[in-house]
VOBA-1610 file (N, C-alpha, C; in pm, whole numbers, padded with zeros to 5 digits, always signed):
BEGIN
Unk-01836-03868-00590Unk-01680-03836-00691Unk-01608-03769-00605Unk-01453-03834-00624Unk-01333-03791-00507Unk-01294-03702-00611Unk-01247-03584-00515Unk-01144-03506-00606Unk-01032-03518-00638Unk-00981-03473-00722Unk-00846-03502-00759Unk-00743-03420-00654Unk-00646-03511-00624Unk-00556-03458-00531Unk-00427-03417-00566Unk-00393-03313-00598Unk-00257-03266-00634Unk-00143-03320-00543Unk-00014-03335-00606Unk+00112-03368-00509Unk+00127-03222-00463Unk+00167-03219-00336Unk+00218-03095-00277Unk+00328-03104-00214Unk+00437-03000-00235Unk+00573-03000-00169Unk+00536-02971-00047Unk+00639-02986+00053Unk+00614-02948+00197Unk+00618-02792+00217Unk+00748-02758+00127Unk+00763-02579+00138Unk+00778-02528-00012Unk+00638-02526-00083Unk+00656-02497-00214Unk+00684-02359-00216Unk+00751-02319-00346Unk+00785-02178-00398Unk+00683-02102-00403Unk+00660-01979-00372Unk+00557-01897-00402Unk+00602-01748-00490Unk+00726-01759-00550Unk+00756-01670-00628Unk+00708-01650-00772Unk+00698-01763-00796Unk+00620-01736-00954Unk+00460-01714-00936Unk+00397-01752-00859Unk+00266-01720-00831Unk+00252-01578-00800Unk+00341-01515-00709Unk+00343-01385-00653Unk+00353-01296-00778Unk+00485-01327-00838Unk+00514-01257-00961Unk+00396-01225-01045Unk+00323-01337-01087Unk+00215-01318-01182Unk+00094-01235-01128Unk+00066-01260-00997Unk-00044-01197-00931Unk+00010-01028-00935Unk+00147-01013-00874Unk+00180-00858-00869Unk+00153-00806-01018Unk+00209-00870-01138Unk+00197-00806-01257Unk+00078-00763-01271Unk-00045-00874-01266Unk-00184-00858-01319Unk-00228-00704-01233Unk-00184-00691-01091Unk-00245-00606-00996Unk-00170-00484-01015Unk-00071-00488-01089Unk+00006-00346-01114Unk+00091-00313-00974Unk+00134-00410-00904Unk+00200-00382-00797Unk+00321-00411-00789Unk+00418-00333-00728Unk+00568-00383-00708Unk+00597-00485-00626Unk+00693-00562-00656Unk+00699-00667-00570Unk+00771-00648-00441Unk+00877-00547-00426Unk+00921-00513-00295Unk+00824-00465-00190Unk+00703-00386-00247Unk+00584-00351-00156Unk+00504-00456-00118Unk+00453-00549-00208Unk+00326-00650-00172Unk+00395-00779-00174Unk+00505-00832-00193Unk+00536-00977-00190Unk+00524-01021-00067Unk+00554-00967+00060Unk+00538-01034+00156Unk+00410-01020+00235Unk+00327-00935+00164Unk+00200-00919+00253Unk+00120-00990+00171Unk+00096-01044+00060Unk+00010-01133-00010Unk-00012-01266+00027Unk-00120-01329+00066Unk-00115-01472+00149Unk-00099-01549+00001Unk-00048-01648+00020Unk-00038-01763-00069Unk-00147-01831-00103Unk-00194-01847-00216Unk-00332-01919-00230Unk-00299-02021-00318Unk-00380-02157-00244Unk-00378-02285-00308Unk-00505-02307-00349Unk-00471-02394-00487Unk-00610-02440-00585Unk-00657-02543-00507Unk-00814-02534-00479Unk-00907-02631-00433Unk-00997-02704-00528Unk-00985-02843-00576Unk-01052-02883-00664Unk-01162-02889-00644Unk-01261-02903-00726Unk-01419-02960-00722Unk-01416-03071-00674Unk-01535-03103-00598Unk-01571-03225-00538Unk-01694-03224-00463Unk-01758-03333-00425Unk-01835-03346-00329Unk-01811-03369-00171Unk-01907-03302-00096Unk-01891-03323+00036Unk-02026-03314+00127Unk-02028-03409+00203Unk-02149-03431+00286Unk-02117-03322+00420Unk-02262-03275+00453Unk-02240-03191+00570Unk-02415-03193+00595Unk-02417-03136+00742Unk-02562-03115+00792Unk-02650-02991+00693Unk-02764-03037+00685Unk-02839-02904+00615Unk-02977-02913+00670Unk-03031-02783+00632Unk-03173-02765+00676Unk-03238-02753+00543Unk-03336-02863+00484Unk-03410-02805+00365Unk-03497-02719+00386Unk-03503-02619+00291Unk-03613-02516+00312Unk-03569-02401+00380Unk-03438-02403+00428Unk-03369-02302+00529Unk-03362-02163+00467Unk-03410-02065+00509Unk-03383-01939+00451Unk-03297-01831+00533Unk-03228-01759+00499Unk-03147-01648+00573Unk-03201-01594+00699Unk-03156-01589+00779Unk-03220-01537+00883Unk-03335-01595+00957Unk-03374-01727+00942Unk-03444-01812+00997Unk-03374-01929+01113Unk-03461-01969+01209Unk-03401-02090+01277Unk-03416-02211+01245Unk-03331-02326+01214Unk-03382-02440+01133Unk-03408-02514+01275Unk-03530-02599+01282Unk-03554-02686+01395Unk-03473-02809+01407Unk-03434-02846+01544Unk-03340-02948+01528Unk-03374-03083+01462Unk-03506-03075+01451Unk-03533-03247+01388Unk-03541-03221+01247Unk-03519-03096+01184Unk-03514-03109+01033Unk-03383-03108+00973Unk-03280-03121+01061Unk-03129-03136+01003Unk-03124-03271+00940Unk-03057-03289+00850Unk-03002-03418+00778Unk-02890-03383+00714Unk-02833-03508+00667Unk-02689-03506+00587Unk-02743-03452+00447Unk-02676-03412+00369Unk-02681-03357+00248Unk-02524-03343+00176Unk-02564-03420+00049Unk-02416-03382-00031Unk-02426-03265-00107Unk-02296-03207-00111Unk-02321-03069-00169Unk-02189-03086-00267Unk-02216-03003-00370Unk-02136-03001-00503Unk-02037-02860-00463Unk-01897-02888-00435Unk-01831-02768-00393Unk-01761-02720-00522Unk-01767-02615-00559Unk-01689-02564-00695Unk-01551-02539-00678Unk-01457-02537-00757Unk-01304-02512-00732Unk-01315-02363-00684Unk-01205-02352-00600Unk-01171-02207-00536Unk-01027-02237-00508Unk-01005-02116-00459Unk-00873-02084-00386Unk-00859-02061-00230Unk-00788-02122-00158Unk-00757-02075-00014Unk-00646-02045+00028Unk-00603-01944+00124Unk-00449-01926+00143Unk-00423-02064+00234Unk-00296-02081+00189Unk-00204-02176+00262Unk-00190-02218+00403Unk-00208-02051+00454Unk-00211-02061+00589Unk-00306-01952+00672Unk-00293-01952+00757Unk-00395-01864+00836Unk-00309-01719+00794Unk-00404-01603+00796Unk-00329-01462+00770Unk-00226-01422+00917Unk-00117-01397+00856Unk-00022-01389+00959Unk-00001-01225+01012Unk+00035-01198+01137Unk+00069-01095+01201Unk+00123-00999+01096Unk+00242-01024+01024Unk+00302-00975+00913Unk+00223-00881+00805Unk+00118-00964+00772Unk+00026-00956+00654Unk-00065-00869+00706Unk-00149-00895+00832Unk-00229-00800+00892Unk-00195-00663+00940Unk-00059-00653+00985Unk+00021-00517+01018Unk+00013-00443+00892Unk+00062-00493+00790Unk+00065-00448+00660Unk-00063-00355+00609Unk-00181-00417+00646Unk-00289-00360+00602Unk-00301-00225+00702Unk-00280-00241+00849Unk-00281-00155+00948Unk-00180-00030+00871Unk-00080-00050+00856Unk+00002+00037+00805Unk-00038+00131+00670Unk-00114+00050+00608Unk-00182+00132+00470Unk-00295+00175+00495Unk-00359+00174+00619Unk-00485+00265+00654Unk-00613+00151+00610Unk-00599+00030+00577Unk-00701-00048+00542Unk-00752-00116+00664Unk-00677-00150+00765Unk-00717-00228+00897Unk-00712-00147+01023Unk-00763-00048+01042Unk-00756+00065+01146Unk-00895+00065+01225Unk-00872+00090+01351Unk-01010+00108+01451Unk-00977+00234+01510Unk-01022+00334+01438Unk-00994+00465+01481Unk-01031+00510+01630Unk-01127+00488+01677Unk-01205+00537+01792Unk-01140+00431+01915Unk-01136+00289+01913Unk-01099+00239+02009Unk-00976+00160+02021Unk-00950+00105+01899Unk-00840+00015+01869Unk-00833-00112+01905Unk-00755-00220+01865Unk-00746-00353+01914Unk-00710-00362+02065Unk-00613-00286+02106Unk-00552-00336+02226Unk-00641-00351+02356Unk-00760-00267+02337Unk-00850-00285+02448Unk-00906-00393+02470Unk-00923-00476+02376Unk-00970-00613+02421Unk-00917-00700+02521Unk-00762-00674+02526Unk-00705-00774+02649Unk-00602-00673+02733Unk-00589-00547+02696Unk-00504-00448+02756Unk-00588-00341+02854Unk-00661-00351+02940Unk-00721-00237+02983Unk-00658-00138+03032Unk-00733-00011+03060Unk-00660+00115+03096Unk-00554+00189+03011Unk-00572+00122+02864Unk-00485+00211+02784Unk-00538+00363+02762Unk-00448+00437+02712Unk-00486+00598+02674Unk-00563+00569+02543Unk-00664+00686+02509Unk-00726+00692+02400Unk-00649+00654+02276Unk-00701+00591+02197Unk-00645+00534+02072Unk-00673+00650+01945Unk-00551+00639+01894Unk-00546+00750+01764Unk-00504+00670+01626Unk-00578+00709+01537Unk-00544+00635+01393Unk-00408+00599+01394Unk-00359+00506+01349Unk-00211+00466+01315Unk-00110+00462+01444Unk-00178+00467+01557Unk-00107+00440+01681Unk-00113+00281+01729Unk-00004+00214+01799Unk+00038+00107+01820Unk-00108+00034+01874Unk-00196+00092+01940Unk-00315+00009+01962Unk-00410-00035+01851Unk-00387-00004+01741Unk-00444-00052+01624Unk-00363-00158+01553Unk-00281-00237+01644Unk-00223-00334+01602Unk-00256-00437+01681Unk-00340-00539+01672Unk-00392-00650+01777Unk-00286-00687+01843Unk-00288-00723+01971Unk-00200-00772+02082Unk-00190-00901+02048Unk-00063-00928+02080Unk+00019-01058+02023Unk+00039-01129+02147Unk-00016-01088+02270Unk+00010-01165+02395Unk+00149-01206+02435Unk+00246-01116+02362Unk+00392-01139+02385Unk+00453-01280+02342Unk+00389-01324+02280Unk+00432-01437+02151Unk+00525-01419+02047Unk+00485-01290+01986Unk+00561-01245+01855Unk+00452-01244+01789Unk+00518-01161+01660Unk+00427-01135+01557Unk+00482-01203+01425Unk+00522-01119+01321Unk+00570-01179+01191Unk+00487-01286+01152Unk+00567-01414+01172Unk+00494-01529+01083Unk+00373-01625+01186Unk+00358-01548+01275Unk+00223-01611+01373Unk+00129-01565+01316Unk+00021-01657+01335Unk-00124-01629+01292Unk-00163-01492+01378Unk-00232-01410+01310Unk-00260-01289+01370Unk-00425-01337+01471Unk-00403-01260+01597Unk-00512-01320+01667Unk-00574-01199+01739Unk-00670-01199+01828Unk-00765-01068+01833Unk-00822-01025+01763Unk-00861-01075+01640Unk-00935-01005+01514Unk-01085-01077+01516Unk-01175-00971+01509Unk-01320-01015+01498Unk-01348-01073+01371Unk-01459-01117+01349Unk-01524-01152+01193Unk-01532-01010+01141Unk-01576-00920+01191Unk-01597-00785+01111Unk-01440-00715+01059Unk-01339-00734+01169Unk-01199-00726+01126Unk-01153-00793+01013Unk-01177-00925+01020Unk-01139-01018+00894Unk-01214-00935+00747Unk-01347-00903+00773Unk-01386-00826+00646Unk-01306-00708+00601Unk-01259-00657+00711Unk-01196-00551+00701Unk-01036-00573+00585Unk-00998-00674+00636Unk-00891-00728+00575Unk-00935-00761+00432Unk-00989-00821+00395Unk-01040-00897+00273Unk-01065-00778+00191Unk-01136-00675+00251Unk-01187-00579+00147Unk-01069-00476+00116Unk-00975-00477+00178Unk-00840-00389+00176Unk-00758-00482+00086Unk-00756-00606+00095Unk-00674-00690-00001Unk-00736-00707-00136Unk-00848-00689-00138Unk-00926-00708-00263Unk-00922-00565-00361Unk-00902-00457-00288Unk-00873-00323-00314Unk-00753-00311-00379Unk-00653-00383-00286Unk-00491-00356-00330Unk-00460-00435-00454Unk-00518-00560-00465Unk-00495-00646-00584Unk-00589-00638-00703Unk-00707-00586-00681Unk-00799-00590-00805Unk-00859-00741-00809Unk-00841-00836-00726Unk-00917-00953-00695Unk-00993-00972-00592Unk-01112-01065-00602Unk-01206-01030-00501Unk-01165-01189-00402Unk-01128-01116-00281Unk-01078-01189-00156Unk-01194-01188-00088Unk-01213-01306-00010Unk-01346-01307+00084Unk-01303-01433+00187Unk-01377-01456+00275Unk-01390-01559+00378Unk-01425-01678+00335Unk-01378-01798+00327Unk-01433-01911+00301Unk-01571-01945+00358Unk-01680-02009+00273Unk-01790-02063+00360Unk-01739-02178+00443Unk-01840-02185+00535Unk-01807-02319+00639Unk-01790-02460+00540Unk-01863-02493+00465Unk-01865-02618+00376Unk-01721-02615+00312Unk-01652-02498+00251Unk-01582-02490+00174Unk-01446-02527+00270Unk-01460-02450+00394Unk-01330-02462+00494Unk-01317-02642+00524Unk-01413-02688+00558Unk-01420-02841+00589Unk-01377-02910+00453Unk-01428-02893+00373Unk-01402-02961+00248Unk-01250-02942+00213Unk-01214-02839+00203Unk-01045-02807+00219Unk-00963-02885+00340Unk-01047-02871+00481Unk-00945-02923+00545Unk-00929-03075+00546Unk-01052-03138+00498Unk-01029-03281+00496Unk-00945-03338+00367Unk-00945-03274+00256Unk-00867-03296+00167Unk-00852-03436+00103Unk-00979-03458+00100Unk-00997-03595+00035Unk-01052-03707+00129Unk-01011-03671+00282Unk-01043-03774+00368Unk-01193-03787+00432Unk-01237-03888+00503Unk-01381-03847+00540Unk-01361-03906+00684Unk-01224-03901+00749Unk-01212-03923+00855Unk-01212-03782+00962Unk-01171-03776+01103Unk-01178-03659+01170Unk-01058-03592+01123Unk-00954-03651+01091Unk-00842-03554+01041Unk-00808-03608+00898Unk-00741-03496+00838Unk-00702-03537+00697Unk-00599-03663+00696Unk-00549-03694+00782Unk-00438-03791+00790Unk-00491-03927+00816Unk-00626-03934+00887Unk-00676-04045+00946Unk-00789-04028+01074Unk-00786-04126+01158Unk-00879-04118+01252Unk-00824-04092+01373Unk-00712-04092+01411Unk-00628-04053+01501Unk-00548-03934+01505Unk-00545-03872+01602Unk-00458-03726+01618Unk-00334-03751+01598Unk-00273-03833+01670Unk-00117-03888+01641Unk-00067-03761+01704Unk+00088-03713+01728Unk+00162-03639+01789Unk+00231-03564+01684Unk+00257-03407+01710Unk+00316-03319+01640Unk+00262-03288+01510Unk+00129-03293+01497Unk+00085-03274+01377Unk-00004-03140+01379Unk-00040-03081+01483Unk-00088-02967+01504Unk-00059-02904+01649Unk-00094-02804+01666Unk-00101-02717+01784Unk-00225-02696+01868Unk-00242-02807+01983Unk-00367-02814+02073Unk-00294-02845+02191Unk-00382-02824+02303Unk-00349-02879+02432Unk-00317-03056+02444Unk-00248-03095+02397Unk-00255-03239+02399Unk-00206-03269+02244Unk-00172-03204+02174Unk-00122-03243+02035Unk+00006-03319+02018Unk+00086-03294+02127Unk+00248-03339+02117Unk+00339-03247+02071Unk+00328-03103+02036Unk+00411-03028+02014Unk+00460-02944+02115Unk+00565-02871+02077Unk+00640-02769+02181Unk+00526-02655+02239Unk+00464-02652+02169Unk+00354-02537+02189Unk+00243-02575+02283Unk+00235-02705+02286Unk+00116-02754+02350Unk+00038-02650+02457Unk-00087-02590+02436Unk-00160-02552+02531Unk-00096-02424+02593Unk+00012-02361+02543Unk+00096-02241+02581Unk+00059-02127+02517Unk+00072-02148+02345Unk+00048-02034+02303Unk+00063-02077+02127Unk+00042-01963+02036Unk+00000-02019+01897Unk+00200-02063+01870Unk+00157-02132+01734Unk+00275-02157+01662Unk+00311-02087+01541Unk+00393-02069+01509Unk+00456-02006+01356Unk+00360-02090+01287Unk+00303-01996+01167Unk+00221-02098+01080Unk+00311-02186+01004Unk+00257-02278+00944Unk+00345-02385+00843Unk+00421-02460+00940Unk+00419-02471+01056Unk+00496-02514+01163Unk+00469-02674+01146Unk+00422-02740+01097Unk+00364-02878+01078Unk+00311-02920+00922Unk+00327-03020+00893Unk+00309-03080+00756Unk+00190-03033+00714Unk+00156-03001+00575Unk+00039-02955+00503Unk-00029-03077+00473Unk-00176-03072+00437Unk-00243-03188+00402Unk-00233-03194+00267Unk-00314-03298+00229Unk-00294-03313+00060Unk-00321-03203-00039Unk-00404-03119-00001Unk-00421-02988-00058Unk-00309-02871-00053Unk-00242-02920+00023Unk-00114-02807+00054Unk-00160-02714+00161Unk-00271-02744+00259Unk-00304-02613+00346Unk-00236-02658+00471Unk-00181-02562+00555Unk-00106-02576+00677Unk-00229-02553+00784Unk-00194-02609+00909Unk-00262-02585+01048Unk-00430-02576+01032Unk-00467-02668+00955Unk-00651-02655+00930Unk-00693-02736+01088Unk-00619-02780+01150Unk-00647-02851+01293Unk-00551-02779+01398Unk-00633-02700+01496Unk-00567-02632+01582Unk-00473-02511+01540Unk-00400-02460+01646Unk-00312-02345+01634Unk-00438-02220+01660Unk-00488-02168+01538Unk-00613-02079+01583Unk-00740-02153+01531Unk-00828-02114+01560Unk-00947-02124+01531Unk-00999-02046+01407Unk-01078-02066+01313Unk-01051-01964+01191Unk-01207-01916+01160Unk-01211-01772+01144Unk-01357-01731+01108Unk-01412-01779+00946Unk-01537-01813+00940Unk-01571-01832+00814Unk-01707-01765+00771Unk-01746-01743+00673Unk-01847-01645+00618Unk-01983-01693+00685Unk-02001-01837+00694Unk-02134-01907+00704Unk-02192-01812+00837Unk-02315-01762+00834Unk-02390-01709+00971Unk-02457-01812+01044Unk-02481-01778+01138Unk-02583-01854+01220Unk-02704-01744+01287Unk-02815-01789+01231Unk-02925-01671+01261Unk-02958-01713+01439Unk-02995-01617+01512Unk-03021-01658+01653Unk-03152-01583+01675Unk-03254-01645+01767Unk-03328-01607+01826Unk-03322-01515+01938Unk-03354-01432+01991Unk-03348-01365+02107Unk-03457-01386+02194Unk-03575-01417+02143Unk-03695-01453+02227Unk-03780-01572+02159Unk-03823-01632+02260Unk-03914-01752+02198Unk-04003-01719+02106Unk-03997-01791+02006Unk-04122-01785+01885Unk-04076-01676+01772Unk-03962-01610+01820Unk-03908-01536+01706Unk-03810-01613+01607Unk-03848-01612+01498Unk-03760-01684+01392Unk-03738-01614+01261Unk-03742-01481+01269Unk-03737-01416+01149Unk-03617-01323+01166Unk-03524-01310+01249Unk-03409-01247+01245Unk-03302-01235+01168Unk-03248-01124+01132Unk-03117-01149+01037Unk-03009-01203+01118Unk-02906-01250+01028Unk-02771-01283+01109Unk-02717-01223+01222Unk-02689-01282+01326Unk-02619-01227+01413Unk-02480-01289+01473Unk-02456-01385+01424Unk-02344-01446+01481Unk-02278-01512+01335Unk-02139-01552+01354Unk-02069-01653+01238Unk-01994-01773+01311Unk-01981-01854+01234Unk-01900-01966+01269Unk-01774-01930+01290Unk-01695-01999+01348Unk-01547-02022+01338Unk-01484-02178+01372Unk-01397-02196+01269Unk-01378-02352+01257Unk-01226-02400+01298Unk-01223-02521+01300Unk-01095-02608+01343Unk-01018-02637+01489Unk-01072-02532+01573Unk-01002-02551+01728Unk-00879-02474+01714Unk-00802-02502+01842Unk-00691-02377+01848Unk-00602-02458+01961Unk-00501-02359+01973Unk-00378-02406+02060Unk-00428-02443+02199Unk-00536-02355+02250Unk-00593-02391+02373Unk-00692-02503+02390Unk-00744-02550+02277Unk-00845-02670+02275Unk-00790-02795+02334Unk-00857-02862+02406Unk-00822-03015+02408Unk-00794-03080+02302Unk-00707-03205+02321Unk-00701-03267+02202Unk-00839-03329+02143Unk-00906-03378+02242Unk-01028-03441+02198Unk-01119-03339+02114Unk-01109-03202+02133Unk-01210-03119+02071Unk-01148-03033+01936Unk-01021-03088+01885Unk-00988-03046+01771Unk-01016-03148+01627Unk-01039-03086+01513Unk-01057-03165+01403Unk-01137-03108+01302Unk-01148-03153+01189Unk-01173-03081+01077Unk-01344-03056+01100Unk-01408-03113+01191Unk-01540-03092+01211Unk-01566-03019+01322Unk-01450-02959+01390Unk-01470-02879+01493Unk-01526-02735+01471Unk-01642-02713+01502Unk-01707-02546+01494Unk-01773-02505+01614Unk-01761-02353+01627Unk-01852-02289+01723Unk-01888-02152+01659Unk-01969-02087+01742Unk-01996-01983+01695Unk-02002-01847+01794Unk-01987-01728+01742Unk-01994-01630+01843Unk-02024-01477+01741Unk-02062-01382+01828Unk-02116-01279+01754Unk-01994-01182+01663Unk-02009-01128+01568Unk-01918-01084+01466Unk-01812-00966+01548Unk-01847-00903+01644Unk-01736-00828+01703Unk-01646-00858+01801Unk-01679-01037+01841Unk-01579-01090+01937Unk-01438-01083+01882Unk-01352-01074+01993Unk-01217-01117+01972Unk-01149-01210+02078Unk-01054-01275+02053Unk-01005-01373+02128Unk-00854-01399+02086Unk-00781-01461+02177Unk-00633-01500+02136Unk-00612-01634+02078Unk-00741-01707+02042Unk-00767-01821+01982Unk-00815-01815+01841Unk-00850-01735+01801Unk-00935-01684+01671Unk-00840-01623+01566Unk-00845-01681+01437Unk-00778-01589+01329Unk-00870-01617+01211Unk-00807-01602+01115Unk-00880-01633+00981Unk-00767-01648+00873Unk-00831-01730+00757Unk-00747-01729+00628Unk-00850-01693+00519Unk-00796-01638+00389Unk-00878-01599+00314Unk-00893-01693+00175Unk-01019-01676+00095Unk-01051-01742+00008Unk-01060-01626-00134Unk-01042-01749-00260Unk-01061-01649-00365Unk-01134-01727-00462
//
């Protein structure tokens, strides 16, 4: 079954959607309009992915049991872009995304003075590349959960991270190739080390700097890798296969990745408290 592919404008207006959402949530437009991610409708459809029959949360799947499986993806919404610094900083300003004891700055700027709640060290370091409409970086999986909890509380709607399958299905936008636009990366379609853009291998690009895919999603290949909700159970000792989730996937590749390493099937995993200048996230609903 092929998903219905809606026509998408390159720069669609968000005022109607925002006005409706703000009215439902009882929020004033001047306060929240620029802090709400714009959500895109993702239609239902089928998607093939690696699966482990009989796998249970917290157990490790033996490699020989992996197989291709067709999944039914229910309709959902995904933010058109990764969460930006402006959107994240609004959460910090409101008290929803703070690290009162250590702060985010310690991850990349050693010898900082003790962090106080609301101080600059509660704002993730931007590497000097700029904030505003650049994707937020130096945020962990746990940090992303703080943000979706805050956004849910602010709007009265349930925001979350997408699953790995939802993310890949949305990134493909009906394509069965390595990229939504075909089998070859081409030039200036994303931001990576060798993607042919002016940010190549140097830093993040402002969100929506490249054309969207057919679902209206920007930057699903490169710029920043994106946390998803799917966990990776890990054995710490041989023979142990009953541990709970200890790590999470991140998808898509980033500005620092080689061109051969980015694509809709690109993934990696790391512990939920890990932060880096190449990982961000987008939200689902």
